[in-house]
N, C-alpha and C positions, 0 to 999 in steps of 0.2 A: 527335274527336266530342265532347269535353268542354271544349274551349277554343277561343276565336276567335284565340288567338295562334298564331304559327307554331311548328311542331314540328320539331326537328332530328332526323333519322332516326339511331337508334343511341345517342341521348343517355342513355336509361335503362340500356342495356347498359354504357355507359361509366361511369356512376355506380356501377353494381353492381361492375364490375371494379376501380374505384378503391378501394371499400370492402374488397373481398377482398384486394387488394394490401396495404393498410394492416394488415389482420389478419395476413397472411403475414409482414410485417416484425416484428410483435409476437411471432409464434410463433418466428421464426428467432432473434430476440434472446434469447428465453427458452431456446431449445435451447442456445445458446452458454453461458448461465449454468449450466445444470443438467447437461448432458452426455447421452450416448446413452440412459441408463436412462429418461429421461422423454420420448423422442422419440415413442413410440407414443401416450401420453396426449395430447400436444400436437397431433399430427397428427389424432387422433380429434376433438378439439375444433374444430380449424380446418376439417375436412371438414363437421362438423355446422353450423358457422357459415355456410359458403358455401352449403350445400344449403338451409338454412332461410331464409337471406336471399333467395335466388332465389325460393323459393316465396312469401315475403311480398311481394316487389316485384311478381311476376306477379299475385298476388291483389289488391294495391292498384290496379294498372292496370285489372284487370277490373272492380273496383268503380267506379272513376272513369268507365269507358266504359259502364257499365250504363245510365245515363240521359243521353241526348244533350242538349246545350245547346239552350235554346229558340230560339237564333239559327239553328240548323240544322234545326229541326223545324217545317215549315210547317203541319202538322196539329195542332199543340199549341195548342188554344184556351183551355185552363185550366191553371193552374200545378199540377203533380202533387205536392201536399203530402205525401201518404203515402209516395210513392216517394222523395222527397227526404229525408224523415225516416229511412226505412230505410237509405238510402245513407249518411247521416251516422252512424248507429249502427254500420254495418259498417265504415266508415272508422275510427271511434274504436277499435273492437275490433282492427282490423288494426294500427293504430299502437301499441296496448298490446302486441300480440304482437311488434312490432318492437323495443320496449324490452327485452322478455325475450331476444330474440335478441342484442341488443347486450351483455347480461349474460354471454354466452359469452366475450366478450373478457376480462372480469374473471376467468373461470375459467382462461383461458390465462395471464394475469398471475400468478394464484395457484397455478399448477401446481408440483408438487414440495413442497407443504407437508405431504404425508403424508395428506391427506384422500382417502378412496376415491372413485373416479369414480362408482360406483353400487354398491348392495348389493341382494341379493335379499330378499324378504319373510321367508323362513325365517331367514336369518342375522341380519336386523334384530332379531327377537325374542330370539335367543340371544346377541347380541353383548355381550361383557363385556370392557371395557378392563382391561389389567393394572394392578394397584394402583400408585400413586405415593406413596412414603414421604415424610413431612414432613422426614425426616432427609437425604434426597437433596439434595446441594448444587445440583442443577439442577431442583429441584422446581418452582420458579416457571416456568421455561422450558417444562418438560414439560406443566404444566397449561395454559399459554397455547396450546401447540400442540394439545392435546386439545380445547380450546374451539373453535379454528378448525376442527378436524376434525368436531366435532359440528354446528357451524353449516353447514358444507358438506354434510354428510350430510342435514340437515333440508331444506336448499335443494333438493337433488337429488330427495328424495322428494316434496316439494310440486310441483316442476316436472313429475315423471313423472305424478303424479295429475292435474295440470291438462292435460297432453297427452292422457291417456286420456279425460278428460271431454270434450275437444273432438273427438277423432278416433274414439273408441270402440275403439281398438286401440293396441297398443304398437309396432307395426311402424313403423320410421322415427323412433322417438323419439331425439332427439340425445343424451340423457343416459344412454342404455343401449346396450351392445353387443348385437348380434343374439342372442348366447347368454344374456345377462342378461334381455333381453326375453322370450325363450322360457321361461326358468325362472320368471319372474313370471307369465306367462300360464298356464303349467302349474299353478302353485300356486293361481291363481284358479279354474281349472277343477276341480281336485281338492277344493276346499273344499266343494263340494256345495251352496253357498248363492249367492244373488244378491249378487255383490260389486260395489259401486259404484266402487271405486277400488283400484289395485294395492297401495298401502300403507295399511293400516287406521288408524283413529283411535288404536287402542292402540299401534301401532308409533310413530306420531308422538308420542304422549304419553310413551312410554318414552324416546325420544330427547330430548324437551324436558325431561324430568325429570332425565336425566343432565347435560344442559347447565346446568340451574339449579343442581344440586349442585356441579358443577365450578366454576362462576362464584363460588358462595358460598365454596367452599374457597379459591379464589385470593384473594378479598377478605379472608378471615380471615388467610391467610399474609402478605398485604401489610401487615396491621397486627400483625405478629408481635411487635414490640417491646412494644406495649401489652398484648397478650394474655399474653405471657410473664410480665410483671410481675404480672398478676392471678393467673395460675396459681401463681406462686411465693409470693404473699402470702396466698392464701385456699385453703381446702379446698372442693371443689364440693358441691352439694346432691345427695347420693346418686350421685356420679359425673358429674353433668351441670352445665354452666355455662349461664348465660343471656346472650343478646346482644340489644341494642336497636339497630335501624337506622332511619334516616330516609330521606326521598326524595332527599336530597343525596348519598347514598352513604356517609355516615359511619356508623360502627358502634362500639358500646361493649360490652365484655365484662364481665360481672358474675358473681360467684360465688354470692351468696345471693339467695334469692327475695324476701325483704323489701326488700332494696336495689333489686332489679330492678323490683319492683312500684311502689315509691315513685317511682323515676325515670321509669317508663313513664307513670304517672298524671300526673306533672308535665308531660311532653311531650304527653300526651293532651289536656290543657286548652288548649295553645297550638298544636297541630298537628291540622288537620282530617283529613288523609289521609296516606298513605304512611308510616305508623309501623308498625314490625314488632317483635314479640317472638318470640324463637326459643330453641331448645335446642342445645347443642353439647357434644360429648364430647372428651376430651383427644386421642383418636386422629384427630380431624378430622371425625367424623360429625356432621352438623348438619341441622336442619330448622326452618322457620318454624312457629310454632304459633298466632300471632295477628297479624292485620293489620287496620289501621284503613282503612276505605274508605267514603266518603260519610257520614262521621260515625257509622258503626256498627262494632262489633267483630266481625270474621270469624274463626272458627276455621278453620285450614287443615288439611285432612285428609291432608297428606303422610305423617304418622306411620303411617297405616293401611297403607301400602305398604312400610314399612321394618321388616323382621323384628326387628332389634335394638331398635327403639323400641316396636313394637306389643306385644312380649312382655316388655318391661321394666316391672315393676311400679312402679319409681321414676318412670318417665315418666308412667304413668297417674295416679299420686298427684299429680304436679306439675300435670297437666292438670285434675284435680279441684280442686286448690287455686286454679288460675287461674280456673276457672269460678266458684267460690264468692266469691273476693275481688276479681276484676276483672270477670268476666262475658263471655259470648258472646251476640251478637245473632243472628248467622246463621252458616252453615257454607259455606265456599268449597270446592266439589267439584272437585278437580283430576284426577280419574281419567281423564277423556276430554277432551283438549285439542284443539279444532278451530281451526286457524289462521284468523284473521279474525273469530272469534266470541267474545263475552265468556264468561268462565268461569261455569258455572251455580252458583247458590247457593240455599239453602232456609233457613227459620227454624230456629234451633238447637233450639227446643222440639219440632220435628217430625223431627229427624234420627234415623235408625236408628243408635243409639249403643250397641253392646254392649261398648265398651272401658272406660269409666270411669263410675262412678255420677254422675248429674247431676240426678236427681229431676225430669225433664221427661217429657212424654208419650212422646217418641221413645225416650228411654233406658229407661223402664219397659216400653214395648211390646217393645223388643228383648230385655230381660231375661225377660219372660214367654214370648216365643217361644223363646229359648234354653232355658228351663226345660222347655217343652213338647217340644222336640227331645230333651233329655237324658232325659226321662221316657218317651219313646216315644209321646206323645200325638199328635204330628204327624210327618210325614216331610218333610224338605226336598228337594223334587223339583227345584226350579229357583229362580233368583234372582227371577223374576217372581212365583212363588207366595209367597216370603218377603216381598217388597215388598207384595203384596196383603194378606197376613195382618197385617203390622205396621201398614199404613195403617188397617185396620179397628180394630185395638187403639187406635191414636192417637185415632181418632174417638170410640171408646167412652170413653176417659179424658177427652176434652175435652167430653163431653156433660153432665158434672155429677157430683154426689156419688153418684148412683145408678150411673153408669157406672164410677166409680172403685171402688165397693164390688163391683160385678160382676167387674171385672178382678182385684181382690184375691182374690175367691173362686175364680176360675179358677186362679190360681197355687197356692192351697192345695190344690185338688183334684188338680192335676197332681202335686204333691209327695206327696200321700196315695197316689195310684196307684202311685208309684215305690217304695214301701216305705220303707226307712230308710237309704239311702246317706248318709254324712256330707257328701259334696260337694253333694248336692241340698239338704240342710237349710241349709248355709252359703249357697247361692244364694238360698234362700227368705228367710233372715234379711236378706240385703242388699236383696232386693226389698221386704220389709216396711218397712225403714227409708226406702227411697225413696218408697213409698206414703204413709207418715206425713208425710214432709217435703213432698211434693207437695200432699197434702190440706190440710195446715196453711197452705201458701202460698195455695191457692185460697180458704180461709176468710178469711184476712187481706184478700185482695183484695175479697171480697164485703162484708166489714165496711166497708172503705174506701169502696166505691161507695155503700153505704147512708148513711154519714155525709155524704158529699159531696152526695147528693141531699137529705138533711135540711137541710143548711146552705143 
């Protein structure tokens, strides 16, 4: 119906059988390499490949036969443009699905690497890999295997989400056993909320964060000779070392902030993008704190999700120093990582920053809100309420001197209502310093604008 050429009966079935036979050869070869322990996993993948390939071929034939050729349609007086365009779109989608199916062959080839076939949503949140010591002689090999496991896990979760989006169910998903599909479906039903995908953005974010840290640690150990020389020659800044990375993958470890700042600013003048400044501890814990993107300095908020860094005053002091001597333009929010979408970012001046003093509207607003919570003036009912309150405070601070004075008075009233706890007064003292610094900055900008206008 779709071609004037002759069709050999059974040719589509023969092509399908040939593809399955080739997949079976790959599977048998892999079984001989790995042994009986991996037979079940390989057979599961081979069965999924054969079943999904048959469905894909049948659907492709159905799409092709949907619109008969004009040569066979005597009543076709006008070319059906809309129907042809719809047929082209469906054909492209079916071909994209065929590429995903061919990816199952890669899973068969990679079988036995230790990567889990699939995980449930509950175990994904709780999954903690055993620590790998830097003193382990096989540390590099173990980290490499872990990276492959995390990549495979992420690929499975994305594939399961895509299957659910397309079919509205997990039944027949080739990446899950019937038991795993049932557990995921049960978890989605028990959540009590409208769930758009089996694996949440938070689950994907956590896995991506583990993968990023593991890659970073492997890169650090790969340059162990240079790093060891730095550790032996210098003492760190309050227990933390600095590293500077570039887009070419090179990485330099430095012990002192002044040295790191000088080197960073030198590279900053000649490198438009892909320049990174980060912190690292002797035990291997590390995180990026500043990245250059599109000519702007982005603060990376990874440290907010690492307890050892978020609660370490030395880290907060370093961030404050980086803010004052290098500067941040925007904040790169990595909390929710959605594959295929760019990471969200906001101006640094509007960031809800309760971590280190920065004398910006966002930092001052967060300090006033935390003071109100500590004094009992407001109750933190939900993140949305916190966001709303801080947004209003930021707008008040940005409205001018009158708004700044009003926000300052709010802080003083909150402290007065709380009585005389020492911690409250320390909090107020820090806030007043930020108020003074921010107001002074605003006044300098106003004078500069007046002078420019006069000139």
